[in-house]
N, C-alpha and C positions, 0 to 999 in steps of 0.2 A: 542268377546271372553269373556268367563266367568271367574269370579274370584273365585278360589277354596278356601275352608276353609283351616285352617292351617293343619289339620290332613291329608286332601287329598294332599295338596302341599308337606307336609313332606314325604308322601308315594311315590309320584311320583318322588321326588328328590332322595330318597333312592333307588328306583328301577332303575332310570336312572344311578346313580353312579355305581350300581352293574353291569348293562349291559355294561357300558363304560369299566369297569375293565375286562370284558370278552374278549374284543378285537373284538367283532362281532356286535357291536351296529351300526345300519345303520345311526345314527345321527352323527357318527364320520367319517369324510372324509378320514382319514388315513386307513380305513378298506380296501379300494380298493387295497392297496399295499400288502395285506396278502391273497388275494383270486385269484384263477385261475380256469379255466374250464378244466375238464378232461373227456375223453370218458367213457361212461357206457352203454354197449350194443349199441343200435341204437341212444342213446341220449347222452347228456353231462350233467354233474352235477358240480355245483360250489363247490369247496373245500377250506378249510382253510389250508394255508401253510405259517406259520410264517417265514420259511427260505427265502421266496421271499423277504421280507422286509430287511433281513440281507444282502442278496446278491445283492440288487438293485444297489448299488453304484459300484459294482465290476464286473457287467455283462452287456452285451448289452441288449437293450430293446427288449424283446421277445413277447410283446403284440401282439396278433393276431386279425385279423378281419374276419377270416374264420372259419366256422364250421369244415372244413376238417383239419385245422391246430391246432385247440384248444387242449391244454393239452398235447403237445408233450413232455414237461418236465416230468421226472419221479422221484419219491422219493421212499425210502424204509424205513419202510412199507408204503403202499399206504395211502394217506391222507383221512380223513373222510369228508363226506359232511358237508359243513359249516352250522351251525345253526344260521342264521341271526336273529337279534332281533330288535324290535322297540316298542314304546308305541303309541297306535293308538286307534281310536274309531271304533267299528264295525258298519257299515252303517245299518240304519233301512230299507232302501228300497231294496238294492241289498243284500238280506239275504236269504240264502238257507242252513243255518247251523242247520237245524232241524234234528231230529233223522233219517229220511229217505229222507232228501233233498226235501220234498214236492212231492214225487213221486205219481202220480195219474194214469198214463197210459203210455204205450210205446210211445216213440218219436224217430225221426231219430237220435237224439244225445244220447238217452238212451233207448235202446230197451227192457231192462228188469231190474228188481230190482237189480240184481247182478252188473250192470254197474253204479249204482248210486254213485255220488261223491258229498259230501256236500261242500258248498262253501259260501263265503261272501266277500264283499268288505270292505276294511280298509281305513279310512279317517283320516283327522286331528282331534286330540282329543280336540282341542280348549281350552286346559288347560295347563298352564305353569308348568314345563319347556318344556314339550314334544311338545307343539304347535310350538314353534320356531324351533325345530329340524325337523319337518315333511317335509318342502320343501327340506331339505337336504336328507332325507330318499328317497324321490321320485327321486331326481337328481342322487343319488348314484345307485339306482336300474336301472335307465336308462343307466348310464355309464356301469354297469356290464352287462346288457343284450346286450349293444352295442359291447361288446368284444367278443360275440359269435354269429356270423351271418354267413349265407350261401350265397356265391356270387350268385346274380341273384334272391334272394328270398326277399320278403317284410316281414315286421314285422306283426305278427298277433295281434289282438286287444283283446285277452282273458285275458291278465295279467293286463294291466293298465286300469283304469277307465277313459274313455275319452268322455262319453256322455255329450251332451249339458245340461246346467242347473243342472248338478250334481257335487258334490264336487270332486276334483281330488283325486285319490287314486290308490290302487292296490288290486288284488284279491288273495285269498289263498283258498286251498281246502283240503278235507280230504277223504281218501279212506275208505269206510265203510266196505268192505270185503277183507279178505286176505286168500289166499289158504292155506290149512293145508298140510304141508309136512311131518308131523310126525304122526305115529299111536299110540303114547304113550297116556295114559289116561290124560285128562286135556289139551291136545294140542290145543283144540278149545276154551280155556278160555283166555280172554284178560285182565281180572281184577283180581288182586291177592286176594285170599280169598273169591271170589264170586262164591259160588257153591250151595247155598240154592235154594229151589223151589220158593222163593219169590225174587230172585235176579233181580233187576231192569235192569241189563245189559244182561239178558238172551234172547235167541231167543223167548221164550214163552211170555215174557212181554215187548219186545222191541216195542216202540210206532210206529204206522204206520198212515200215512195220510188217507189211505183207508184200512179198516180191511180186505177187500176182498183179499188183497195180503198176508195174513198170511200164507196160504198154500205154496205159492211161497217162502216166507222167510224161513219157517221151512224145506223146501226141501234142503236148503243150509247148514244146521247145521253140517252135517257130512263131508262136503268137504271144508267148508270155516269158518274162524274165524270172528266173528262179532266184529268190532273194534270201541269202543266208542271214541268220540272226547277227546283228552287229555287236558281237560279244568278243571281248579281248581278254586273254589270259594274263597271268602274273608277269609274263615277259612282254606284254603289250602286243602280242601277236593275235591275229584273227583266229578264233577257235574253229576247228573243222567240225562238220556236222556229226560225225560218228562219236564225238566226245561230249556232246551237249549234256546228256544225262549225267555222266560220271563227273563232269566238272561244274555243273550248275545246280544240281538238286541238293539243296541244303547249304549252298555257298553264301558267303557274305559279299555283297557287290555294291558298286556304285551304279545306280540306275538313272537314266535320263529318258524322259518320255513326254509326249504331247498329250493333251486332253481334249476330247471331242464330246459334244452332246447331240443326241438325236431325240426327236419326239416321235414315238411310235403310236400312230393314230389307232391302229387296230386293237391295241391293248390299253390305250390311254396311259402310257408310261413314258417317263423321261429316262433315257438310257445314256450312260457315260462310259467312255472307253479310253484307256491309256494305251497309246501306240509307242512301242519301244523305239528309241532313237539310238541308244548305246547302253551296253552293259560292260562294266569293267570289273573283273574278278579281283577282290581284295584278299579274301581268305577262302581257300579251297574247302569243300565240304569234308566233314569227318565221317568216315565209313560208319554205317549204322551198326548197332550192337549185334543184330541178327547175322550180319556178314561174318563177324568174328566167331560165331558159334558153329560154323559149318565144319564137318568132319574133314580133316586133312588127309591127303593121300600119301602113302609111303613112297619114297623114291625107289625102294627095292622090295620085291615080293618074296616073303619067306614062306616057301611051300611046305615046310615041315612044321609050321606053327599050328597048334590046336585052336580052332575057332572058339571052342567053349572056354578055353583058358584065357584067350584074348578078351572075351566078353566079360569074364570075371574081373580081370585086371582093370578094364575100363570102367 
């Protein structure tokens, strides 16, 4: 475990206190008493309902273990999806939170660019005070997902990171495209005030792993909104897509996300997904050791130097 400097420690403590005050910090075990699952179309979404905690001592235990029974309680107005929060480190290896999710070609899971979902794994930040909270974060997420299950179904492996020799964690994703329902001017803009021809969030300048997919991307601009990841840097400014990898891979961040459950009948599996609502960078990633081992280039070429001599010196 690393020892943070005072400025980092102060920032993490301040962020943690703020998240605890919100009532939706996953490091707080009491959060479970304020959350419940409700149906949303063919899925279920976890919602924040503070009335549950108030009524807990005066009502029978209605905790459900079935996807068919989840969320039978109703309130008016309908509660909003809970924005769960935590302080985590974005994993370096399981990282697909680039501008196009690393899309190269169609696959059985992603047949076209429109289906791309950016994702990453979140692990222990290994810096206090958040490091001590992280086991509780995982335990609470397991408890919450265990409250919404379908009889006879097994749990899918797409949410929790359970690979051998990998740090334990969980995964979140971001939907890159959103269908436009309005014909009003500017309906396809996702960033306030971003309308210039040099807009880094535009279809024309959006970074692609393979430029050959540019035509496929441009064909979506009148039917779908391009949605940047809601990630903010140390100065609280929206991060531009070209910097996603350099600023996020390995960074310590505040993450806020919603949690959804689906029952997949074809495989008889319960699947859970965390949808990113906000990422705020707290500590920038440290360059990997491999990057420091690269051979440096001289600013001046010495044409008289003997290559063999140079090799012996090095």
